[in-house]
PyMOL commands that place a pseudoatom at each C-alpha (Angstrom):
pseudoatom trace, name=CA, resn=MET, resi=1, chain=A, elem=C, hetatm=0, pos=[-53.032, -105.076, -0.299]
pseudoatom trace, name=CA, resn=THR, resi=2, chain=A, elem=C, hetatm=0, pos=[-57.397, -104.618, -0.386]
pseudoatom trace, name=CA, resn=ALA, resi=3, chain=A, elem=C, hetatm=0, pos=[-58.995, -105.018, -4.157]
pseudoatom trace, name=CA, resn=HIS, resi=4, chain=A, elem=C, hetatm=0, pos=[-60.093, -101.237, -3.772]
pseudoatom trace, name=CA, resn=THR, resi=5, chain=A, elem=C, hetatm=0, pos=[-56.006, -100.343, -3.730]
pseudoatom trace, name=CA, resn=ASN, resi=6, chain=A, elem=C, hetatm=0, pos=[-55.181, -102.829, -6.473]
pseudoatom trace, name=CA, resn=ALA, resi=7, chain=A, elem=C, hetatm=0, pos=[-57.710, -101.427, -8.577]
pseudoatom trace, name=CA, resn=PHE, resi=8, chain=A, elem=C, hetatm=0, pos=[-56.713, -97.933, -8.210]
pseudoatom trace, name=CA, resn=ASN, resi=9, chain=A, elem=C, hetatm=0, pos=[-53.497, -99.016, -8.609]
pseudoatom trace, name=CA, resn=ALA, resi=10, chain=A, elem=C, hetatm=0, pos=[-54.537, -100.123, -11.541]
pseudoatom trace, name=CA, resn=TYR, resi=11, chain=A, elem=C, hetatm=0, pos=[-55.683, -97.702, -12.682]
pseudoatom trace, name=CA, resn=LYS, resi=12, chain=A, elem=C, hetatm=0, pos=[-52.745, -95.189, -12.354]
pseudoatom trace, name=CA, resn=GLN, resi=13, chain=A, elem=C, hetatm=0, pos=[-50.551, -97.197, -14.334]
pseudoatom trace, name=CA, resn=ASN, resi=14, chain=A, elem=C, hetatm=0, pos=[-53.402, -97.527, -16.978]
pseudoatom trace, name=CA, resn=SER, resi=15, chain=A, elem=C, hetatm=0, pos=[-53.631, -93.584, -17.012]
pseudoatom trace, name=CA, resn=VAL, resi=16, chain=A, elem=C, hetatm=0, pos=[-50.128, -93.130, -17.361]
pseudoatom trace, name=CA, resn=THR, resi=17, chain=A, elem=C, hetatm=0, pos=[-49.518, -95.716, -19.943]
pseudoatom trace, name=CA, resn=THR, resi=18, chain=A, elem=C, hetatm=0, pos=[-51.816, -94.296, -22.469]
pseudoatom trace, name=CA, resn=ALA, resi=19, chain=A, elem=C, hetatm=0, pos=[-51.572, -90.806, -21.815]
pseudoatom trace, name=CA, resn=SER, resi=20, chain=A, elem=C, hetatm=0, pos=[-50.501, -88.008, -24.815]
pseudoatom trace, name=CA, resn=PRO, resi=21, chain=A, elem=C, hetatm=0, pos=[-46.832, -86.300, -24.426]
pseudoatom trace, name=CA, resn=GLY, resi=22, chain=A, elem=C, hetatm=0, pos=[-49.391, -83.464, -23.278]
pseudoatom trace, name=CA, resn=GLU, resi=23, chain=A, elem=C, hetatm=0, pos=[-51.117, -85.241, -20.472]
pseudoatom trace, name=CA, resn=LEU, resi=24, chain=A, elem=C, hetatm=0, pos=[-47.923, -86.445, -19.240]
pseudoatom trace, name=CA, resn=THR, resi=25, chain=A, elem=C, hetatm=0, pos=[-46.406, -82.938, -19.030]
pseudoatom trace, name=CA, resn=LEU, resi=26, chain=A, elem=C, hetatm=0, pos=[-49.651, -81.843, -16.960]
pseudoatom trace, name=CA, resn=MET, resi=27, chain=A, elem=C, hetatm=0, pos=[-49.188, -84.700, -14.735]
pseudoatom trace, name=CA, resn=LEU, resi=28, chain=A, elem=C, hetatm=0, pos=[-45.660, -83.867, -14.023]
pseudoatom trace, name=CA, resn=TYR, resi=29, chain=A, elem=C, hetatm=0, pos=[-46.707, -80.657, -12.852]
pseudoatom trace, name=CA, resn=ASN, resi=30, chain=A, elem=C, hetatm=0, pos=[-49.279, -81.578, -10.559]
pseudoatom trace, name=CA, resn=GLY, resi=31, chain=A, elem=C, hetatm=0, pos=[-47.163, -84.206, -9.236]
pseudoatom trace, name=CA, resn=CYS, resi=32, chain=A, elem=C, hetatm=0, pos=[-44.383, -81.444, -8.562]
pseudoatom trace, name=CA, resn=ILE, resi=33, chain=A, elem=C, hetatm=0, pos=[-47.275, -79.397, -6.743]
pseudoatom trace, name=CA, resn=LYS, resi=34, chain=A, elem=C, hetatm=0, pos=[-48.288, -81.682, -4.242]
pseudoatom trace, name=CA, resn=PHE, resi=35, chain=A, elem=C, hetatm=0, pos=[-44.999, -82.297, -3.276]
pseudoatom trace, name=CA, resn=LEU, resi=36, chain=A, elem=C, hetatm=0, pos=[-43.865, -79.053, -2.870]
pseudoatom trace, name=CA, resn=ASN, resi=37, chain=A, elem=C, hetatm=0, pos=[-47.598, -78.571, -0.372]
pseudoatom trace, name=CA, resn=ARG, resi=38, chain=A, elem=C, hetatm=0, pos=[-45.942, -81.756, 1.188]
pseudoatom trace, name=CA, resn=ALA, resi=39, chain=A, elem=C, hetatm=0, pos=[-42.560, -80.138, 1.465]
pseudoatom trace, name=CA, resn=LYS, resi=40, chain=A, elem=C, hetatm=0, pos=[-44.319, -76.996, 3.235]
pseudoatom trace, name=CA, resn=VAL, resi=41, chain=A, elem=C, hetatm=0, pos=[-45.939, -79.251, 5.444]
pseudoatom trace, name=CA, resn=ALA, resi=42, chain=A, elem=C, hetatm=0, pos=[-42.651, -81.179, 6.488]
pseudoatom trace, name=CA, resn=ILE, resi=43, chain=A, elem=C, hetatm=0, pos=[-40.911, -77.897, 7.882]
pseudoatom trace, name=CA, resn=GLU, resi=44, chain=A, elem=C, hetatm=0, pos=[-44.009, -76.789, 9.577]
pseudoatom trace, name=CA, resn=VAL, resi=45, chain=A, elem=C, hetatm=0, pos=[-44.771, -80.096, 11.645]
pseudoatom trace, name=CA, resn=LYS, resi=46, chain=A, elem=C, hetatm=0, pos=[-40.378, -79.832, 11.547]
pseudoatom trace, name=CA, resn=ASN, resi=47, chain=A, elem=C, hetatm=0, pos=[-39.723, -83.032, 9.969]
pseudoatom trace, name=CA, resn=ILE, resi=48, chain=A, elem=C, hetatm=0, pos=[-36.628, -82.776, 7.963]
pseudoatom trace, name=CA, resn=GLU, resi=49, chain=A, elem=C, hetatm=0, pos=[-36.210, -85.984, 6.390]
pseudoatom trace, name=CA, resn=GLU, resi=50, chain=A, elem=C, hetatm=0, pos=[-39.650, -85.701, 4.608]
pseudoatom trace, name=CA, resn=ARG, resi=51, chain=A, elem=C, hetatm=0, pos=[-38.923, -81.972, 3.421]
pseudoatom trace, name=CA, resn=ASN, resi=52, chain=A, elem=C, hetatm=0, pos=[-35.684, -83.074, 1.859]
pseudoatom trace, name=CA, resn=HIS, resi=53, chain=A, elem=C, hetatm=0, pos=[-37.424, -86.275, 0.157]
pseudoatom trace, name=CA, resn=TYR, resi=54, chain=A, elem=C, hetatm=0, pos=[-40.179, -84.262, -1.290]
pseudoatom trace, name=CA, resn=ILE, resi=55, chain=A, elem=C, hetatm=0, pos=[-38.236, -80.929, -2.042]
pseudoatom trace, name=CA, resn=GLN, resi=56, chain=A, elem=C, hetatm=0, pos=[-35.917, -83.612, -3.900]
pseudoatom trace, name=CA, resn=ARG, resi=57, chain=A, elem=C, hetatm=0, pos=[-39.321, -85.424, -5.595]
pseudoatom trace, name=CA, resn=SER, resi=58, chain=A, elem=C, hetatm=0, pos=[-39.916, -81.809, -6.895]
pseudoatom trace, name=CA, resn=GLN, resi=59, chain=A, elem=C, hetatm=0, pos=[-36.593, -81.339, -7.897]
pseudoatom trace, name=CA, resn=ALA, resi=60, chain=A, elem=C, hetatm=0, pos=[-36.282, -84.552, -9.760]
pseudoatom trace, name=CA, resn=ILE, resi=61, chain=A, elem=C, hetatm=0, pos=[-39.742, -83.710, -11.541]
pseudoatom trace, name=CA, resn=ILE, resi=62, chain=A, elem=C, hetatm=0, pos=[-38.878, -80.557, -13.127]
pseudoatom trace, name=CA, resn=GLY, resi=63, chain=A, elem=C, hetatm=0, pos=[-35.491, -82.054, -13.982]
pseudoatom trace, name=CA, resn=GLU, resi=64, chain=A, elem=C, hetatm=0, pos=[-37.336, -84.696, -16.474]
pseudoatom trace, name=CA, resn=LEU, resi=65, chain=A, elem=C, hetatm=0, pos=[-39.284, -81.114, -17.624]
pseudoatom trace, name=CA, resn=MET, resi=66, chain=A, elem=C, hetatm=0, pos=[-36.256, -79.830, -18.410]
pseudoatom trace, name=CA, resn=SER, resi=67, chain=A, elem=C, hetatm=0, pos=[-35.078, -82.869, -20.142]
pseudoatom trace, name=CA, resn=THR, resi=68, chain=A, elem=C, hetatm=0, pos=[-37.676, -83.066, -22.491]
pseudoatom trace, name=CA, resn=LEU, resi=69, chain=A, elem=C, hetatm=0, pos=[-37.776, -79.583, -23.746]
pseudoatom trace, name=CA, resn=ASN, resi=70, chain=A, elem=C, hetatm=0, pos=[-36.977, -79.151, -27.342]
pseudoatom trace, name=CA, resn=MET, resi=71, chain=A, elem=C, hetatm=0, pos=[-33.813, -76.818, -27.701]
pseudoatom trace, name=CA, resn=ASP, resi=72, chain=A, elem=C, hetatm=0, pos=[-34.938, -76.267, -31.325]
pseudoatom trace, name=CA, resn=ILE, resi=73, chain=A, elem=C, hetatm=0, pos=[-38.014, -74.640, -30.186]
pseudoatom trace, name=CA, resn=GLU, resi=74, chain=A, elem=C, hetatm=0, pos=[-37.640, -70.664, -29.179]
pseudoatom trace, name=CA, resn=ILE, resi=75, chain=A, elem=C, hetatm=0, pos=[-39.777, -70.979, -26.439]
pseudoatom trace, name=CA, resn=SER, resi=76, chain=A, elem=C, hetatm=0, pos=[-37.821, -73.862, -24.837]
pseudoatom trace, name=CA, resn=LYS, resi=77, chain=A, elem=C, hetatm=0, pos=[-34.712, -71.801, -24.370]
pseudoatom trace, name=CA, resn=GLN, resi=78, chain=A, elem=C, hetatm=0, pos=[-36.701, -69.261, -22.326]
pseudoatom trace, name=CA, resn=MET, resi=79, chain=A, elem=C, hetatm=0, pos=[-37.951, -71.975, -20.219]
pseudoatom trace, name=CA, resn=LEU, resi=80, chain=A, elem=C, hetatm=0, pos=[-34.824, -74.070, -19.351]
pseudoatom trace, name=CA, resn=PRO, resi=81, chain=A, elem=C, hetatm=0, pos=[-33.577, -70.975, -17.398]
pseudoatom trace, name=CA, resn=LEU, resi=82, chain=A, elem=C, hetatm=0, pos=[-36.588, -70.673, -15.605]
pseudoatom trace, name=CA, resn=TYR, resi=83, chain=A, elem=C, hetatm=0, pos=[-36.659, -74.145, -14.303]
pseudoatom trace, name=CA, resn=GLU, resi=84, chain=A, elem=C, hetatm=0, pos=[-32.894, -74.237, -13.292]
pseudoatom trace, name=CA, resn=TYR, resi=85, chain=A, elem=C, hetatm=0, pos=[-33.685, -71.516, -11.497]
pseudoatom trace, name=CA, resn=MET, resi=86, chain=A, elem=C, hetatm=0, pos=[-37.062, -72.973, -9.720]
pseudoatom trace, name=CA, resn=SER, resi=87, chain=A, elem=C, hetatm=0, pos=[-34.663, -76.400, -8.993]
pseudoatom trace, name=CA, resn=HIS, resi=88, chain=A, elem=C, hetatm=0, pos=[-31.636, -73.765, -7.845]
pseudoatom trace, name=CA, resn=ARG, resi=89, chain=A, elem=C, hetatm=0, pos=[-34.344, -72.172, -5.493]
pseudoatom trace, name=CA, resn=LEU, resi=90, chain=A, elem=C, hetatm=0, pos=[-35.764, -75.445, -4.096]
pseudoatom trace, name=CA, resn=THR, resi=91, chain=A, elem=C, hetatm=0, pos=[-31.953, -76.183, -2.674]
pseudoatom trace, name=CA, resn=GLU, resi=92, chain=A, elem=C, hetatm=0, pos=[-32.457, -72.671, -0.841]
pseudoatom trace, name=CA, resn=ALA, resi=93, chain=A, elem=C, hetatm=0, pos=[-35.551, -74.171, 0.263]
pseudoatom trace, name=CA, resn=ASN, resi=94, chain=A, elem=C, hetatm=0, pos=[-33.930, -77.002, 1.501]
pseudoatom trace, name=CA, resn=ILE, resi=95, chain=A, elem=C, hetatm=0, pos=[-30.766, -75.581, 3.362]
pseudoatom trace, name=CA, resn=LYS, resi=96, chain=A, elem=C, hetatm=0, pos=[-32.021, -72.866, 4.733]
pseudoatom trace, name=CA, resn=ASN, resi=97, chain=A, elem=C, hetatm=0, pos=[-36.132, -74.649, 5.653]
pseudoatom trace, name=CA, resn=ASP, resi=98, chain=A, elem=C, hetatm=0, pos=[-37.711, -72.052, 4.116]
pseudoatom trace, name=CA, resn=PRO, resi=99, chain=A, elem=C, hetatm=0, pos=[-41.278, -72.359, 3.465]
pseudoatom trace, name=CA, resn=ALA, resi=100, chain=A, elem=C, hetatm=0, pos=[-41.598, -69.240, 1.127]
pseudoatom trace, name=CA, resn=ILE, resi=101, chain=A, elem=C, hetatm=0, pos=[-38.979, -70.321, -0.948]
pseudoatom trace, name=CA, resn=ILE, resi=102, chain=A, elem=C, hetatm=0, pos=[-41.447, -73.065, -1.980]
pseudoatom trace, name=CA, resn=VAL, resi=103, chain=A, elem=C, hetatm=0, pos=[-44.345, -70.879, -2.060]
pseudoatom trace, name=CA, resn=GLU, resi=104, chain=A, elem=C, hetatm=0, pos=[-42.217, -68.999, -4.833]
pseudoatom trace, name=CA, resn=VAL, resi=105, chain=A, elem=C, hetatm=0, pos=[-41.361, -72.286, -6.977]
pseudoatom trace, name=CA, resn=GLU, resi=106, chain=A, elem=C, hetatm=0, pos=[-44.965, -73.586, -6.581]
pseudoatom trace, name=CA, resn=GLY, resi=107, chain=A, elem=C, hetatm=0, pos=[-46.456, -70.113, -7.902]
pseudoatom trace, name=CA, resn=LEU, resi=108, chain=A, elem=C, hetatm=0, pos=[-44.201, -70.682, -10.929]
pseudoatom trace, name=CA, resn=VAL, resi=109, chain=A, elem=C, hetatm=0, pos=[-45.085, -74.267, -11.112]
pseudoatom trace, name=CA, resn=THR, resi=110, chain=A, elem=C, hetatm=0, pos=[-48.639, -73.370, -10.859]
pseudoatom trace, name=CA, resn=GLU, resi=111, chain=A, elem=C, hetatm=0, pos=[-48.531, -70.345, -13.933]
pseudoatom trace, name=CA, resn=PHE, resi=112, chain=A, elem=C, hetatm=0, pos=[-46.547, -73.540, -16.202]
pseudoatom trace, name=CA, resn=ARG, resi=113, chain=A, elem=C, hetatm=0, pos=[-49.360, -75.799, -15.533]
pseudoatom trace, name=CA, resn=ASP, resi=114, chain=A, elem=C, hetatm=0, pos=[-52.295, -73.770, -15.623]
pseudoatom trace, name=CA, resn=THR, resi=115, chain=A, elem=C, hetatm=0, pos=[-50.730, -72.470, -18.630]
pseudoatom trace, name=CA, resn=TRP, resi=116, chain=A, elem=C, hetatm=0, pos=[-49.937, -75.555, -20.376]
pseudoatom trace, name=CA, resn=LYS, resi=117, chain=A, elem=C, hetatm=0, pos=[-53.883, -76.977, -19.244]
pseudoatom trace, name=CA, resn=GLU, resi=118, chain=A, elem=C, hetatm=0, pos=[-54.775, -73.993, -21.762]
pseudoatom trace, name=CA, resn=VAL, resi=119, chain=A, elem=C, hetatm=0, pos=[-52.298, -75.181, -24.442]
pseudoatom trace, name=CA, resn=ILE, resi=120, chain=A, elem=C, hetatm=0, pos=[-53.874, -78.819, -24.188]
pseudoatom trace, name=CA, resn=LYS, resi=121, chain=A, elem=C, hetatm=0, pos=[-57.811, -77.197, -24.511]
pseudoatom trace, name=CA, resn=ILE, resi=122, chain=A, elem=C, hetatm=0, pos=[-56.505, -75.205, -27.269]
pseudoatom trace, name=CA, resn=THR, resi=123, chain=A, elem=C, hetatm=0, pos=[-54.839, -77.905, -29.272]
pseudoatom trace, name=CA, resn=ARG, resi=124, chain=A, elem=C, hetatm=0, pos=[-58.153, -80.293, -28.615]
pseudoatom trace, name=CA, resn=GLN, resi=125, chain=A, elem=C, hetatm=0, pos=[-60.378, -77.527, -29.894]
pseudoatom trace, name=CA, resn=GLN, resi=126, chain=A, elem=C, hetatm=0, pos=[-58.400, -76.687, -33.200]
pseudoatom trace, name=CA, resn=GLN, resi=127, chain=A, elem=C, hetatm=0, pos=[-58.149, -81.079, -33.488]
pseudoatom trace, name=CA, resn=TYR, resi=128, chain=A, elem=C, hetatm=0, pos=[-61.336, -81.904, -32.596]
pseudoatom trace, name=CA, resn=GLY, resi=129, chain=A, elem=C, hetatm=0, pos=[-63.632, -79.120, -32.565]
pseudoatom trace, name=CA, resn=THR, resi=130, chain=A, elem=C, hetatm=0, pos=[-64.263, -79.763, -29.113]
pseudoatom trace, name=CA, resn=VAL, resi=131, chain=A, elem=C, hetatm=0, pos=[-63.871, -78.186, -25.364]
pseudoatom trace, name=CA, resn=GLY, resi=132, chain=A, elem=C, hetatm=0, pos=[-63.283, -80.857, -23.068]
pseudoatom trace, name=CA, resn=GLN, resi=133, chain=A, elem=C, hetatm=0, pos=[-62.311, -81.163, -19.731]
pseudoatom trace, name=CA, resn=ILE, resi=134, chain=A, elem=C, hetatm=0, pos=[-58.887, -81.663, -18.173]
for i in range(1, 134): cmd.bond("trace and resi %d" % i, "trace and resi %d" % (i + 1))
show_as sticks, trace
zoom trace
């Protein structure tokens, strides 16, 4: 490995270990979107193995998001079925080799991510009285 690669990997590791829970959730959403995009590309180039891999990675992230829900909070009770729906749709996309389903799920994940970014922004404004970039 080059020194540049080692430095980048150290930076990535440090950004995860020092991130707040809210930032970690944002990272999960961004990772899911990245893997969904890669799954669409894999379908385009007819690479079944990669399609399966990236859909499963996306489902793993959705599973992680589901496991972090606090079911004592009402919004979590509303989000759980949406996450379950997305995971189910990704199974269908994998079976049917259907990029349209991936686009549907990507839209939902993007909406969740964008909403979450706003929550972080508002929380920071309330805590610190500043507007920080995310």
